[in-house]
C-alpha positions in Angstrom: 0.0 0.0 0.0 2.9 2.4 0.7 4.4 1.6 -2.7 1.0 2.2 -4.3 0.7 5.5 -2.5 4.1 6.7 -3.8 3.1 5.6 -7.4 -0.1 7.5 -7.0 1.9 10.7 -6.1 4.1 10.2 -9.2 1.0 9.7 -11.4 -0.7 12.9 -10.1 2.3 15.2 -10.3 0.4 18.5 -10.7 -1.9 17.8 -7.7 1.0 16.7 -5.6 3.1 19.8 -6.6 0.3 22.2 -5.8 -0.4 20.5 -2.4 3.3 20.5 -1.5 3.4 24.2 -2.6 0.8 25.1 0.0 2.9 23.4 2.7 6.1 25.0 1.4 4.7 28.6 1.5 3.3 28.2 5.0 6.5 26.6 6.4 8.7 29.1 4.5 7.1 32.0 6.5 8.0 30.2 9.8 11.4 29.2 8.6 12.1 32.8 7.3 11.0 34.3 10.6 13.4 32.1 12.7 16.3 32.5 10.3 15.9 36.2 10.2 15.6 36.8 13.9 18.2 34.3 14.8 20.6 35.9 12.3 19.9 39.4 13.6 20.5 38.2 17.2 23.7 36.5 16.1 24.9 39.7 14.4 24.1 41.7 17.6 25.9 39.1 19.7 29.0 39.5 17.5 28.7 43.3 17.9 28.4 43.0 21.7 31.4 40.7 21.9 33.3 43.1 19.6 32.3 46.1 21.7 34.1 44.5 24.7 37.1 43.3 22.7 40.3 43.7 24.8 38.3 44.3 28.0 37.9 41.8 30.9 35.4 44.0 32.8 33.1 46.9 32.0 32.0 49.6 34.4 28.8 51.6 33.9 26.4 53.7 35.8 23.5 52.0 37.6 20.0 52.6 36.4 17.1 52.8 38.9 14.8 51.2 36.2 15.5 48.1 34.2 15.4 49.6 30.7 16.5 48.3 27.3 16.7 51.7 25.7 18.0 54.1 28.4 21.7 54.8 28.5 23.2 54.4 32.0 24.3 57.6 33.8 27.7 58.9 33.1 30.7 58.1 35.4 32.9 60.7 36.9 36.5 60.4 35.6 37.6 60.1 39.2 36.0 56.6 39.2 38.0 55.6 36.2 41.2 56.8 37.8 40.5 54.8 41.0 39.9 51.7 38.9 43.0 52.3 36.9 45.2 52.4 40.0 44.1 49.0 41.2 46.9 46.4 41.2 44.7 43.9 39.4 44.2 46.4 36.5 46.6 46.5 33.5 44.8 49.2 31.6 41.5 51.2 31.8 40.0 53.5 29.3 36.8 55.5 29.1 34.4 55.8 26.3 31.6 58.3 25.7 28.4 57.6 23.7 25.9 60.1 22.5 23.8 61.1 19.5 24.8 63.1 16.4 23.7 63.8 12.8 25.9 63.5 9.7 25.1 65.6 6.6 25.6 63.4 3.5 27.3 64.4 0.2 23.9 65.4 -1.2 23.4 67.9 1.6 20.7 65.8 3.4 21.0 64.2 6.8 22.1 60.6 6.5 19.1 58.5 7.3 19.6 55.1 9.1 16.0 54.0 9.5 15.4 52.6 13.0 19.1 52.8 13.9 20.4 56.1 15.3 23.5 58.1 14.4 25.8 57.2 17.2 28.7 59.4 18.5 31.4 57.3 20.1 35.0 57.9 21.2 38.0 55.9 20.1 40.0 53.9 22.6 43.5 52.8 22.0 44.6 49.1 22.1 44.2 46.7 23.8 40.6 47.9 23.5 39.6 47.3 19.9 35.8 47.7 19.9 36.4 50.4 17.2 39.2 49.7 14.8 40.4 52.1 12.1 40.3 50.3 8.8 41.7 53.2 6.7 43.5 56.3 7.9 44.0 57.1 11.6 42.0 57.8 14.8 40.8 61.4 15.4 43.2 63.4 17.6 41.5 66.8 18.2 38.1 68.5 18.0 38.4 69.2 14.3 38.7 65.5 13.3 36.3 62.6 13.1 36.2 59.0 11.8 33.1 57.4 10.2 31.9 53.8 9.9 33.1 52.3 6.7 29.5 51.6 5.4 28.3 55.2 5.7 31.5 56.5 4.1 31.1 54.2 1.2 27.4 54.9 0.7 28.0 58.7 0.8 31.2 58.7 -1.2 33.3 60.1 1.6 37.1 59.4 1.6 39.8 60.1 4.1 40.7 63.8 3.9 37.2 65.0 3.0 35.4 67.6 5.0 32.3 66.2 6.7 29.5 68.2 8.3 28.4 66.8 11.7 25.8 68.1 14.2 26.2 67.0 17.8 24.5 68.8 20.7 24.6 72.1 18.8 24.8 73.6 15.3 26.4 71.7 12.5 30.2 71.9 12.2 32.7 70.8 9.6 35.3 68.2 10.5 38.1 66.5 8.7 37.5 62.8 8.0 40.7 61.1 9.1 39.7 57.5 9.3 37.2 54.8 8.4 36.1 52.5 11.3 34.9 48.9 11.6 33.4 47.1 14.5 34.6 43.5 15.0 33.8 41.8 11.7 31.1 44.3 10.9 31.6 47.5 8.8 28.6 49.1 10.6 27.1 49.0 14.0 23.8 47.4 13.6 22.9 49.6 10.6 23.7 52.8 12.5 25.8 55.6 11.3 28.7 56.0 13.7 30.8 59.2 14.2 34.1 58.6 16.1 35.7 61.4 18.1 38.6 61.5 20.5 37.5 61.5 24.1 38.6 65.0 25.2 36.9 66.6 22.2 33.7 64.6 22.7 33.6 65.7 26.4 33.6 69.3 25.3 31.2 68.9 22.4 28.6 67.0 24.4 29.1 69.0 27.6 30.2 66.1 29.7 33.4 67.5 31.3 35.5 64.9 33.1 32.8 62.2 32.4 32.7 58.9 30.6 29.7 56.6 29.8 31.6 53.3 29.9 34.9 52.3 31.5 36.6 49.3 29.9 39.2 47.5 32.0 41.9 45.0 31.1 43.2 42.7 33.8 46.9 42.1 34.6 48.2 38.7 33.6 47.1 36.0 35.9 44.1 37.9 37.3 40.8 36.1 36.6 37.7 38.0 35.4 35.9 37.3 38.7 38.9 38.5 40.8 39.0 41.7 38.7 35.3 42.2 39.1 35.5 41.9 42.9 38.5 44.3 43.1 36.6 46.9 41.0 33.5 46.6 43.1 35.4 47.6 46.1 36.2 51.1 44.8 32.9 51.9 43.0 30.3 54.3 44.3 26.7 53.2 44.9 25.5 54.6 41.5 28.0 52.5 39.5 28.2 48.8 38.6 30.7 46.4 37.1 30.3 43.3 34.9 32.7 40.9 33.4 32.9 41.4 29.6 31.1 38.1 29.2 28.3 39.3 31.6 28.1 42.6 29.8 27.7 40.9 26.4 25.1 38.5 27.8 23.1 41.3 29.4 23.0 43.2 26.1 22.2 40.0 24.2 19.3 39.3 26.6 18.0 42.8 26.1 18.1 42.5 22.3 16.6 39.0 22.6 13.6 40.5 24.4 13.2 43.2 21.8 13.4 40.6 19.0 10.9 38.4 20.8 8.2 40.9 19.8 9.4 40.8 16.2 9.5 37.0 16.2 6.0 36.7 17.7 4.6 39.1 15.1 6.2 37.4 12.1 5.2 34.0 13.4 1.6 35.2 13.6 1.7 35.8 9.8 3.3 32.4 9.4 0.5 30.8 11.4 -2.0 32.5 9.2 -0.3 31.1 6.1 -0.2 27.6 7.6 -3.9 27.8 8.5 -4.8 28.8 5.0 -2.6 26.0 3.6 -4.4 23.5 5.8 -7.7 24.3 4.1 -6.0 23.9 0.7 -4.7 20.5 1.8 -8.0 19.4 3.1 -9.8 20.4 -0.1 -7.2 18.8 -2.4 -7.4 15.4 -0.6 -11.2 15.6 -0.5 -11.4 16.1 -4.2 -8.9 13.4 -5.1 -10.5 10.9 -2.7 -13.8 11.6 -4.5 -12.2 11.1 -7.9 -10.5 7.9 -6.8 -13.6 6.2 -5.4 -13.5 3.3 -8.0 -9.8 2.9 -7.4 -10.2 2.6 -3.6 -13.2 0.3 -4.0 -11.3 -2.0 -6.3 -8.5 -2.1 -3.7 -11.1 -3.1 -1.1 -12.4 -5.9 -3.5 -8.8 -7.1 -3.9 -8.6 -7.5 -0.1 -7.3 -4.2 1.2 -8.6 -3.4 4.7 -9.9 -0.1 5.8 -6.7 0.4 7.8 -4.6 -0.2 4.7 -6.6 2.3 2.7 -6.2 4.9 5.6 -2.5 4.1 5.8 -2.1 4.6 2.0 -3.8 8.1 2.0 -1.9 9.2 5.1 1.3 8.0 3.6 0.7 10.3 0.6 0.1 13.2 3.1 3.2 12.3 5.0 5.4 12.3 1.9 3.9 15.6 0.7 4.2 17.1 4.1 7.9 16.2 4.4 8.7 17.4 0.9 6.8 20.7 1.4 8.4 21.2 4.9 12.0 20.6 3.7 11.4 22.8 0.7 9.8 25.4 2.9 12.8 25.3 5.3 15.1 26.0 2.4 12.8 28.7 1.0 12.9 30.3 4.4 16.3 31.8 3.5 14.7 33.7 0.6 11.8 34.8 2.8 14.2 36.0 5.5 16.0 38.1 2.8 12.6 39.4 1.5 11.4 40.4 5.0 14.8 42.1 5.7 14.4 44.0 2.4 10.9 45.0 3.4 12.2 46.5 6.7 14.8 48.3 4.7 12.1 49.8 2.5 10.4 51.4 5.5 13.7 52.6 6.8 14.3 50.0 9.4 17.8 48.7 8.7 18.8 45.6 10.7 22.3 44.1 11.2 23.1 40.9 9.5 25.7 38.2 9.4 25.9 34.7 7.9 22.4 33.0 8.0 21.8 31.1 11.2 19.7 27.9 11.1 19.1 26.7 14.6 18.0 23.1 15.4 14.8 24.6 16.7 14.1 26.0 13.3 14.5 22.7 11.6 12.4 20.8 14.1 9.5 23.3 14.2 9.4 23.6 10.4 9.4 19.8 9.8 6.9 19.1 12.6 4.6 21.9 11.4 4.6 20.9 7.8 4.0 17.2 8.5 1.4 17.7 11.2 -0.6 20.3 9.2 -0.6 18.1 6.1 -1.6 14.9 7.9 -4.3 16.9 9.9 -5.6 18.3 6.6 -5.7 14.9 5.0 -7.1 13.0 8.0 -10.8 13.8 7.3 -10.7 12.8 3.6 -8.6 9.7 4.6 -11.3 8.6 7.0 -13.9 9.1 4.4 -11.9 6.9 2.0 -12.2 4.0 4.4 -15.9 4.1 4.0 -15.7 3.2 0.4 -17.3 -0.3 0.0 -16.3 -2.9 -2.6 -19.7 -2.8 -4.3 -19.1 0.9 -5.2 -16.4 -0.3 -7.6 -19.3 -1.4 -9.9 -20.9 2.1 -9.9 -19.6 4.9 -12.0 -19.3 8.4 -10.6 -19.9 7.5 -7.0 -18.3 9.6 -4.3 -17.5 8.4 -0.8 -20.7 8.6 1.3 -21.1 11.6 3.5 -21.0 10.4 7.1 -23.2 11.3 10.0 -20.8 14.1 11.0 -21.3 15.9 7.6 -25.1 15.5 7.7 -26.0 16.2 11.2 -23.1 17.1 13.5 -21.3 19.7 11.3 -24.1 22.4 11.5 -24.3 21.9 15.3 -20.6 22.1 15.8 -20.4 25.1 13.5 -22.9 27.0 15.6 -21.1 26.0 18.8 -17.8 27.0 17.4 -19.0 30.4 16.1 -20.6 31.3 19.5 -17.6 30.0 21.4 -15.2 31.9 19.1 -17.2 35.2 19.4 -17.3 34.8 23.2 -13.6 34.0 23.5 -12.5 36.8 21.2 -14.8 39.3 23.0 -13.7 38.2 26.5 -10.0 38.2 25.6 -10.2 41.7 24.3 -12.9 43.4 26.3 -12.5 41.9 29.8 -10.8 44.0 32.5 -9.4 41.1 34.6 -6.5 38.7 34.0 -3.1 39.1 32.6 -2.5 40.7 29.2 -0.8 37.6 27.8 -3.6 35.3 28.9 -6.2 37.7 27.4 -4.3 37.9 24.1 -4.0 34.1 23.9 -7.7 33.8 24.6 -8.6 36.3 21.9 -6.3 34.6 19.4 -7.7 31.2 20.2 -11.2 32.6 19.9 -10.4 34.0 16.4 -9.2 30.6 15.2 -12.3 28.8 16.6 -14.5 31.4 15.0 -12.8 30.9 11.6 -13.2 27.1 11.9 -16.9 27.6 12.8 -17.6 29.8 9.8 -15.7 27.3 7.6 -18.0 24.5 8.9 -21.1 26.6 8.4 -20.2 28.0 5.0 -21.3 25.0 2.9 -24.9 25.8 3.9 -24.4 29.3 2.7 -22.9 28.5 -0.7 -26.1 28.0 -2.7 -27.9 31.3 -1.6 -24.7 33.2 -1.8 -23.9 31.9 -5.3 -27.4 32.9 -6.5 -26.8 36.5 -5.4 -23.1 36.7 -6.4 -23.6 34.9 -9.7 -26.7 37.0 -10.7 -24.7 39.7 -12.5 -22.9 37.0 -14.5 -26.1 35.4 -15.4 -27.5 38.7 -16.7 -24.4 39.4 -18.8 -24.0 35.9 -20.2 -27.1 33.9 -19.5 -26.0 30.4 -20.4 -22.3 30.5 -19.3 -23.1 32.5 -16.2 -25.8 30.0 -15.1 -23.6 27.0 -15.8 -20.8 28.7 -13.7 -23.2 29.3 -10.9 -24.5 25.7 -10.9 -20.9 24.4 -11.0 -20.0 26.5 -7.9 -23.0 25.0 -6.1 -22.6 21.5 -7.3 -20.4 20.6 -4.4 -21.0 23.2 -1.7 -18.4 21.7 0.6 -15.7 22.0 -2.0 -16.5 25.6 -2.8 -16.8 26.5 0.8 -13.3 25.1 1.7 -11.7 26.7 -1.3 -13.2 30.1 -0.5 -12.2 29.7 3.2 -8.6 30.3 2.3 -9.6 33.6 0.6 -11.8 34.4 3.6 -8.9 34.1 6.1 -6.5 36.2 4.0 -8.9 38.9 3.3 -10.3 39.0 6.8 -6.8 39.7 8.2 -6.1 42.3 5.5 -9.4 44.1 6.2 -8.8 44.0 10.0 -5.4 45.6 9.6 -6.8 48.2 7.2 -9.7 49.2 9.4 -7.5 49.2 12.5 -4.8 51.3 10.8 -7.5 53.8 9.7 -8.7 54.0 13.4 -5.1 54.7 14.4 -4.9 57.5 11.8 -8.1 59.1 12.9 -7.0 58.9 16.6 -3.7 60.5 15.8 -5.4 63.4 13.9 -7.9 63.9 16.7 -5.2 64.0 19.4 -3.3 66.7 17.4 -6.5 68.7 17.0 -7.4 68.5 20.7 -4.0 69.1 22.3 -1.7 70.9 19.9 -2.5 74.7 20.3 0.6 76.0 18.6 1.3 76.9 15.1 4.5 74.9 14.3 6.2 71.8 15.7 9.9 71.2 15.2 10.9 67.5 15.2 13.6 65.3 13.9 13.6 64.6 10.2 12.4 61.0 10.8 9.6 62.2 13.1 10.7 60.3 16.3 14.4 60.7 17.1 15.6 63.5 19.4 17.1 66.8 18.4 19.5 69.2 20.2 17.9 71.3 22.9 19.6 74.3 21.3 17.0 74.1 18.6 14.4 75.6 20.9 16.6 78.6 21.7 17.4 79.2 18.0 13.7 79.1 17.1 12.7 81.3 20.0 14.9 84.2 18.6 13.0 84.2 15.3 11.0 87.4 14.8 7.3 86.7 15.0 7.7 83.7 17.4 5.8 84.4 20.7 6.7 81.2 22.6 8.7 78.0 22.2 8.5 74.9 24.5 11.0 72.1 24.2 9.7 68.7 25.3 12.2 66.2 26.7 11.2 62.5 27.1 12.8 59.4 28.5 11.8 55.9 29.3 10.6 55.5 32.9 8.8 53.2 35.3 5.9 54.2 37.6 5.5 51.9 40.6 2.4 49.8 40.3 1.9 50.4 36.5 2.2 47.6 34.1 5.3 47.9 31.9 7.5 50.9 31.2 6.2 54.3 30.1 7.7 57.7 29.2 8.3 60.7 31.3 8.2 64.2 29.8 10.0 67.3 31.0 8.4 70.7 30.1 8.5 74.4 31.0 5.0 75.0 32.4 5.4 78.7 32.0 5.4 78.5 28.2 3.5 75.2 27.7 -0.1 76.6 27.8 0.7 78.7 24.7 1.3 75.6 22.6 -0.5 72.8 24.3 -4.1 72.2 25.5 -4.6 69.8 28.4 -7.6 67.5 28.1 -8.2 67.3 31.8 -9.7 64.2 33.5 -9.1 65.6 37.0 -7.5 69.1 37.1 -7.6 72.5 35.5 -5.2 74.9 33.6 -4.9 77.1 36.7 -2.8 74.5 38.6 0.0 74.6 36.0 1.3 77.8 37.7 1.2 76.2 41.1 3.2 73.1 40.4 6.1 72.5 42.7 9.4 70.7 42.1 7.9 67.5 43.6 4.6 67.5 41.7 3.7 65.4 38.6 0.8 65.3 36.1 -0.2 61.8 35.1 -1.7 60.7 31.8 -5.0 58.8 32.3 -3.8 55.4 31.1 -0.7 55.5 33.3 -2.7 56.7 36.3 -5.2 53.9 35.9 -2.6 51.3 35.4 -0.8 52.4 38.6 -4.1 53.0 40.4 -3.2 56.6 41.2 -5.5 59.5 41.9 -4.9 63.2 42.5 -3.2 63.7 45.8 -1.5 60.2 45.8 2.3 59.8 46.0 3.9 58.2 42.9 7.3 56.5 42.9 9.0 57.1 39.6 12.2 55.5 38.4 14.4 56.6 35.5 18.1 56.8 35.6 17.5 57.7 39.2 14.4 57.4 41.5 12.1 59.9 43.2 8.7 60.3 44.8 6.2 62.9 43.5 2.7 63.9 44.3 0.0 63.6 41.6 -1.6 67.0 41.1 -3.6 66.4 37.9 -4.7 63.7 35.5 -5.0 64.4 31.8 -5.8 62.5 28.6 -3.2 62.3 25.9 -1.6 59.3 24.2 0.2 61.3 21.5 2.3 64.2 22.6 2.7 63.9 26.4 2.3 60.2 27.1 3.0 58.7 30.5 3.5 61.6 32.8 4.8 65.1 32.8 7.2 66.9 35.1 8.8 70.3 35.4 12.2 70.5 33.7 14.1 70.7 37.0 12.4 67.6 38.4 12.9 65.8 35.1 16.6 66.5 35.3 16.7 64.9 38.7 15.5 61.6 37.3 17.0 61.6 33.9 20.2 62.5 32.0 18.5 63.2 28.7 19.5 66.6 27.4 18.1 66.4 24.0 14.4 67.2 23.1 11.9 65.2 21.1 10.1 68.3 19.8 9.9 72.1 20.1 6.3 73.4 19.9 6.1 76.9 18.5 3.4 79.7 19.0 3.5 82.6 16.7 2.6 86.2 17.7 -1.0 87.3 17.0 -1.3 88.7 13.5 2.1 87.3 12.4 2.3 86.1 8.8 2.3 82.3 9.1 4.1 81.7 5.8 6.8 84.2 6.4 7.3 83.1 10.1 7.5 79.5 9.0 10.2 80.4 6.4 12.1 82.3 9.1 11.9 79.3 11.4 13.2 77.0 8.7 16.1 79.4 8.1 16.9 79.3 11.8 17.0 75.5 11.6 19.6 75.4 8.9 22.5 74.9 11.4 20.5 71.9 12.8 20.1 69.7 9.7 18.2 66.9 11.4 15.4 69.3 12.6 12.4 70.3 10.5 9.3 72.4 11.2 5.8 71.2 10.4 2.4 72.9 10.8 -0.6 70.9 12.1 -1.6 69.8 8.6 1.9 68.7 8.0 2.0 66.7 11.2 -1.3 65.0 10.3 0.0 64.2 6.8 3.3 62.8 8.2 1.5 60.6 10.8 -0.8 59.3 8.1 2.2 58.5 5.8 3.9 56.6 8.6 0.8 54.5 9.3 0.4 53.9 5.6 4.0 52.7 5.4 3.4 50.2 8.2 0.2 49.1 6.6 2.1 48.4 3.4 4.5 46.2 5.4 1.5 44.2 6.8 0.1 43.8 3.3 3.4 42.5 2.1 3.6 40.0 5.0 0.0 38.9 4.3 0.7 38.4 0.6 1.8 34.9 1.4 -1.7 33.9 2.7 -3.3 35.5 -0.3 -0.9 33.6 -2.6 -1.8 30.3 -0.9 -5.5 31.1 -1.3 -4.9 31.7 -5.1 -3.0 28.4 -5.3 -6.0 26.8 -3.6 -8.4 28.1 -6.2 -6.0 26.9 -9.0 -5.8 23.5 -7.4 -9.5 23.1 -7.0 -10.3 24.3 -10.5 -7.6 22.1 -12.0 -8.9 19.0 -10.3 -12.5 20.1 -11.1 -11.6 20.3 -14.8 -10.1 16.8 -14.7 -13.2 15.6 -12.9 -15.5 17.2 -15.5 -13.5 16.2 -18.6 -16.4 14.3 -20.2 -18.9 17.0 -19.3 -16.7 19.7 -20.9 -16.2 17.5 -24.0 -20.0 17.2 -24.4 -20.5 20.9 -24.0 -17.9 21.5 -26.7 -19.6 18.8 -28.9 -23.0 20.6 -28.8 -21.5 24.0 -29.7 -19.8 25.7 -26.8 -16.8 27.6 -28.0 -13.3 27.6 -26.4 -13.9 31.2 -25.4 -17.1 30.2 -23.6 -15.3 27.3 -21.8 -12.6 29.8 -20.5 -15.3 32.1 -19.3 -17.2 29.3 -17.6 -14.1 28.3 -15.5 -13.3 32.0 -14.9 -16.8 32.8 -13.7 -16.8 29.8 -11.4 -13.5 31.1 -9.9 -14.9 34.6 -9.5 -18.0 33.3 -7.7 -15.8 31.2 -5.3 -13.5 34.2 -4.7 -16.4 36.5 -4.2 -18.0 34.2 -1.6 -14.7 34.0 0.3 -14.4 37.8 0.0 -17.8 38.4 1.5 -17.1 36.1 4.4 -13.7 37.7 4.9 -15.4 41.1 4.9 -17.8 40.2 7.6 -15.1 38.4 9.7 -12.5 41.2 9.2 -14.9 43.9 10.2 -16.0 41.9 13.3 -12.4 41.5 14.4 -11.7 45.2 13.8 -14.8 46.2 15.7 -13.9 44.1 18.7 -10.3 45.3 18.9 -11.2 48.9 18.5 -13.9 48.6 21.2 -11.2 47.0 23.4 -8.9 50.0 22.8 -11.6 52.7 22.9 -10.1 54.0 26.1 -6.9 54.7 24.1 -8.9 56.8 21.7 -8.9 54.3 18.8 -12.2 54.4 16.9 -14.0 52.0 14.5 -13.7 53.8 11.2 -14.2 51.8 8.0 -12.3 53.3 5.0 -15.0 52.5 2.3 -12.7 53.2 -0.7 -9.9 51.0 0.6 -12.4 48.2 1.5 -13.9 48.4 -2.0 -10.4 48.2 -3.6 -9.6 45.1 -1.5 -12.8 43.4 -2.6 -12.0 44.2 -6.2 -8.5 42.8 -5.8 -10.0 39.6 -4.3 -12.1 39.2 -7.4 -9.0 39.8 -9.6 -7.2 37.1 -7.6 -10.1 34.8 -8.6 -9.7 35.8 -12.3 -5.9 35.3 -12.2 -6.2 31.9 -10.5 -8.6 30.7 -13.2 -6.2 31.4 -16.1 -4.3 28.1 -16.2 -7.3 25.8 -15.5 -9.4 27.7 -18.0 -6.7 27.4 -20.6 -6.4 23.7 -19.9 -10.2 23.2 -20.2 -10.5 25.1 -23.4 -7.8 23.0 -25.1 -9.4 19.6 -24.4 -9.7 17.4 -27.4 -13.5 17.0 -27.9 -13.5 13.3 -28.9 -11.0 12.2 -26.2 -13.0 14.2 -23.6 -16.3 12.6 -24.6 -14.7 9.1 -24.3 -13.0 9.9 -21.0 -13.9 7.9 -17.9 
């Protein structure tokens, strides 16, 4: 029976290929996710090891909050001197890290996507974190080195003049060297500007300070002995790790950050696998129906039901293994494609040689095999019900069991109700952990999809009558035949359309949710931004020098400017980290309107140095009310009294402090934005031009009015939406493959019927239209189900996030475009089967059995 199954696969090469392709595409998404994220993590690990090269221990400031994105506080140079005098220490060197901007050869700021432009200082050997590949290290405040990648991309060579902006206006430096980092020519995709230490301390206003102290041990001193010796001379606000511990800590941090990326990408992989499972189920269902006589003859020849079941499952096992192995290999291409997608939206990620972990191989093989066998199990069990007597009947299909006749509708209703309840409970309930609620909601979504898939056969006939009506009116005979063919086997049509349903449902959900985010962002700006201009970084989210606010404030026609500082923080009792803002409350009311939950504008003038204003979401999470004491941790820790609660999840998220109090907790000197209010009666256009002129020395800063801010926010959301569409393209592609597979098998099944139609006068063109219309009806049915499902998911999620200001807003034009694209997918999927059907030889087709 196993040999017979393998021969059957060889005999049905096209069907086998299309089924394996569904497995391949789904597994490739999972394989690509693991390969990409494992490779990124390996690249970062290489960089972290290289960062500590030559050092046996690393000394840093101690953070009051466990943060992945906050730079530890600077160390006094006296600490470095004490460490250097220890007998266990052979050499100690300090390094300073900060932010900067490089002006490219085209006069524009060098953009590095999600990676920043890092300012770092050179350390002499034995510390070789930064090595000068070409030229020499910078030696004074008029010289810099650049990472080799940036220099190559911008066409810079040693000896060129390079414009760099640090904590002030742009300056010209002489490029004296090109740097590498370990085996990498860039630092995780970032642009890196290298200074000498003394110059950087002056430029970044960090006199006698370093951000990191790298220590090399004397010969014979172990890392642990060195660490213990250093601990004895450190103040309470500093800490020491061995170089291995430092690299591991940084690796753990990046691992946590990549965990979110991995989970998100695996979600798209799961969707692709789920869609592929429907394709596999449908393919085996059709082929089992077409092989009824073959299976019955096997039973007459003595094959048992167990042997028939084994034969069918053996086919599934082989297809699953082939598809999984091919998908594992194809994952390398998917990883490159996803990496390229991130590059398109400006998120450059570090890379190294592709990493294939054992976990990747095991998960991909198990997923491919299990999904294929699970998809084939139902049809395989149906095959065992073929009785020998059916070998004498032509055109018989395996009998439909009790489950299909009676239990399926009941189970469908139960699954739909359970899915709706689980989804709603997971997203709308107040209690329980966030992870548990998310898992419940995701499980509910899967159960709901399966329930609709079970119910959809009962909907095929009424839906086909409605969806096929326009085709019948246009071409009465061909349209009616296509509609009847679509309803001839409702289960087959339903399962085929289910793949389209899932893909389109997720696409619509993402579209509606993104539209809600866009409207929320626009509403927040309208409600809270009272100024005329906002100065932000060129990329819209990075920080800019604080000197920008002063430069803009001196522009004629500008009445007030408020610079907003922000840093990652932790509020005791609140779930997760948040952001703290530092503002000047004397100028803030001119450019910002508080949406008070508990408070009033009058209290802004009465705030003391130990007072804080809490954003509503943070206050609720930490269970804080006006008058309560809040413990806030940043670089350092402090206690503050809540004086007001406001609503804003856009400009002043988290909480807001006076500048002096902010400086007690954080070391962040740069600002995220400068909000500008113009004098009454000032010419807005002329004032905006004057502000832009004042920003010329700060190339990374750019002014926007409110309309510009809204447009930029919308563009960013659209860009992210495009990324989601690209990742979901795999699921849509699998659904198209499903339609091709079903139509191809259907054409084979109806060979004699098509031959008779041609014999009585149907033209080849009409045959092509017949197959195409049948495909369109199937795709349209899936699109309608996907529309309902996608809108439901979007409604539930937006209701769950209504407190965050996200609204349920359906972009009618985009939804219409997506529905049209779904129909076009149906048309495209029918091209090959329609061509095959139209080229059948009439006489051979009529004689076909």
